[in-house]
C-alpha positions in Angstrom: 183.0 129.6 71.7 180.4 130.1 69.0 181.5 132.2 66.1 179.5 135.3 65.4 178.4 136.2 61.8 179.0 139.8 60.9 176.3 139.9 58.3 173.0 138.1 57.8 171.1 137.6 54.6 170.0 139.3 52.5 173.6 140.6 52.1 173.8 144.2 50.9 176.3 146.8 49.5 175.3 150.4 49.6 176.7 153.1 47.3 176.2 156.9 47.5 176.8 159.6 44.9 175.6 163.1 45.0 171.9 163.0 45.8 171.4 159.3 45.2 171.9 156.1 47.2 171.9 152.6 45.6 171.4 149.5 47.7 172.3 146.2 46.0 171.0 143.1 47.8 171.9 139.5 47.0 168.7 137.5 46.7 169.6 134.3 44.9 166.7 131.9 44.1 164.1 134.5 44.9 161.4 135.9 42.6 159.8 139.3 42.7 156.7 137.9 44.5 158.9 136.7 47.4 160.3 140.2 48.1 158.7 142.9 50.3 160.3 146.3 50.0 159.3 149.2 52.4 160.6 152.6 53.2 159.6 154.1 56.6 161.1 157.5 57.3 164.8 156.9 56.4 164.8 153.2 56.9 164.7 150.8 53.9 163.5 147.3 54.8 163.8 144.3 52.5 162.1 141.1 53.5 162.9 138.0 51.4 161.2 134.6 51.7 162.9 131.6 50.2 161.1 128.3 50.1 162.8 125.1 50.7 163.7 123.2 47.5 163.4 119.5 47.6 161.4 119.7 50.8 160.2 116.1 50.3 163.8 114.7 49.8 166.6 114.4 52.3 169.6 116.6 51.7 173.1 115.1 51.3 174.5 118.5 51.8 172.8 121.8 52.4 174.6 125.2 52.6 171.8 127.5 51.5 169.4 128.8 54.2 165.7 128.9 53.7 162.9 130.9 55.3 162.2 134.5 55.8 165.0 137.0 56.1 164.8 140.8 56.7 167.3 143.6 56.7 166.8 147.3 57.5 169.3 149.9 56.3 169.3 153.5 57.2 169.4 155.9 54.3 171.4 159.0 55.3 168.8 161.5 54.1 165.1 161.9 53.5 164.0 160.2 50.3 161.6 161.3 47.5 159.1 158.4 47.7 158.1 158.9 44.0 161.7 158.4 42.8 162.3 155.0 44.4 163.2 152.3 41.8 163.7 148.6 42.3 164.9 146.0 39.8 165.6 142.3 40.2 167.9 140.6 37.8 169.9 137.4 38.1 169.4 137.2 41.9 170.4 140.8 42.5 167.9 143.3 43.8 169.0 146.9 43.1 167.1 149.7 44.8 167.8 153.4 43.9 166.7 156.2 46.1 167.0 159.9 45.5 167.2 162.7 48.1 164.0 164.7 48.6 164.0 168.3 47.6 163.5 169.5 51.2 166.6 167.5 52.3 168.9 169.1 49.7 171.1 171.9 51.0 170.0 175.4 50.1 172.1 178.6 49.7 171.1 181.2 52.2 171.6 184.8 51.4 172.9 186.9 54.2 171.8 190.5 54.3 
């Protein structure tokens, strides 16, 4: 029987604290121009394109995958689109999203 992979690239860890969610994607060997980042409703989609290296030479061993990879993660609240921050450093893409004001809980006065 074929083994089933539990996760596909780009691999991600997601952290939440208070009104912020941080998604940390592994994107080794990828530059900013090869990353497409979109937020639709509460779905964050990251698409990464990694070109083959040594395309004109035969591999002796190849463990890295090449091509286009996409991952969509659901953010557990509506996001303020103006607060989204993305940074790429050393093959790690970090995306920080903040809860929109209308998604934050409000105290209701009972009369």
